[in-house]
C-alpha positions as CSV (number, residue, x, y, z in Angstrom):
1,M,10.5,-9.9,10.6
2,L,8.2,-9.4,7.7
3,H,8.6,-6.0,5.7
4,I,5.6,-4.9,3.6
5,I,6.2,-2.4,0.9
6,K,3.1,-0.3,0.0
7,Q,3.0,1.3,-3.5
8,E,0.0,3.5,-4.7
9,I,-1.7,2.3,-8.0
10,N,-3.1,5.2,-10.0
11,M,-6.6,4.7,-11.3
12,S,-6.7,4.2,-14.9
13,K,-8.1,7.4,-16.8
14,E,-10.8,5.2,-18.6
15,L,-12.1,3.9,-15.2
16,L,-11.9,7.3,-13.7
17,S,-13.9,8.9,-16.6
18,K,-16.6,6.1,-16.2
19,I,-17.1,6.7,-12.7
20,E,-17.2,10.6,-13.0
21,W,-19.5,10.4,-16.0
22,T,-22.1,8.0,-13.9
23,C,-21.9,10.3,-11.0
24,K,-22.5,13.3,-13.2
25,M,-25.6,11.7,-14.6
26,K,-26.7,10.9,-11.1
27,Q,-25.8,14.3,-9.8
28,V,-23.7,13.0,-6.9
29,K,-20.1,13.8,-6.0
30,P,-17.8,10.6,-5.6
31,E,-15.0,10.6,-2.9
32,I,-12.3,8.6,-4.6
33,K,-9.2,6.7,-2.8
34,E,-6.8,5.1,-5.0
35,G,-5.8,1.6,-4.3
36,Y,-2.3,0.2,-3.3
37,L,-0.1,-2.7,-4.1
38,H,1.0,-4.4,-0.8
39,I,4.4,-6.4,-1.5
40,V,5.7,-8.5,1.2
41,E,9.6,-8.1,0.9
42,H,11.7,-11.2,-0.2
43,T,8.8,-13.4,-0.9
44,N,6.5,-13.8,-3.9
45,L,3.5,-12.5,-2.1
46,A,1.7,-9.5,-3.1
47,Y,-1.9,-8.0,-2.7
48,V,-3.7,-5.6,-4.7
49,E,-5.9,-3.3,-2.7
50,P,-8.8,-2.0,-4.8
51,H,-9.7,1.6,-5.6
52,K,-12.2,2.8,-3.1
53,V,-15.0,5.3,-4.2
54,I,-17.7,6.4,-1.7
55,I,-20.8,7.5,-3.3
56,K,-23.8,8.8,-1.0
57,G,-22.1,6.9,2.1
58,C,-21.9,3.6,0.2
59,L,-18.4,1.8,-0.7
60,Y,-17.8,0.9,-4.1
61,L,-14.5,-1.2,-5.1
62,F,-12.9,-1.0,-8.5
63,F,-9.8,-2.6,-9.9
64,N,-8.1,-1.3,-13.3
65,E,-8.7,-2.9,-16.5
66,Q,-11.8,-5.0,-15.1
67,N,-15.3,-4.7,-16.5
68,Y,-16.8,-5.4,-12.8
69,F,-17.2,-3.4,-9.7
70,Y,-18.0,-4.6,-6.2
71,I,-20.2,-3.0,-3.4
72,G,-19.1,-3.1,0.1
73,N,-17.0,-6.1,0.0
74,L,-15.4,-8.6,-2.7
75,G,-18.2,-11.2,-2.5
76,T,-20.4,-10.2,-5.4
77,K,-19.3,-8.6,-8.6
78,Y,-21.5,-6.4,-10.7
79,P,-20.9,-5.3,-14.4
80,L,-19.4,-1.9,-14.7
81,S,-21.8,-1.1,-17.4
82,K,-24.6,-1.2,-14.9
83,L,-22.9,1.2,-12.3
84,Q,-25.7,3.7,-12.8
85,E,-28.3,1.3,-11.7
86,Y,-26.7,0.3,-8.4
87,I,-26.0,4.1,-7.3
88,L,-29.0,4.8,-5.0
C-alpha cells in the first residue's frame, strides 16, 4: 500500500508581496491557499502542488522562485510582471 506524505510549503515573502501589491493596485482581495509537497513514501516520487490564489472567482497558480504564473491550469504560463493585466 502506498503512503503519501503531505507537507505544506510556505509561500515566499517576495511572491506574497508581489501578489498583495498587485491586488491592492486593482482594489481586490485575494484568497490565498498555500501549496503542498506530496511525497510517496519509500520511492523517489514527489509532486509539488502550486500555491492557489483566487481573485474575483478566477484561479491563479504560483510556484515559489518562478517568474511565471498560471491561470486555471498548468497549460499556459504568463510572466509574473504582467499579473496586473490578467486580473479582470
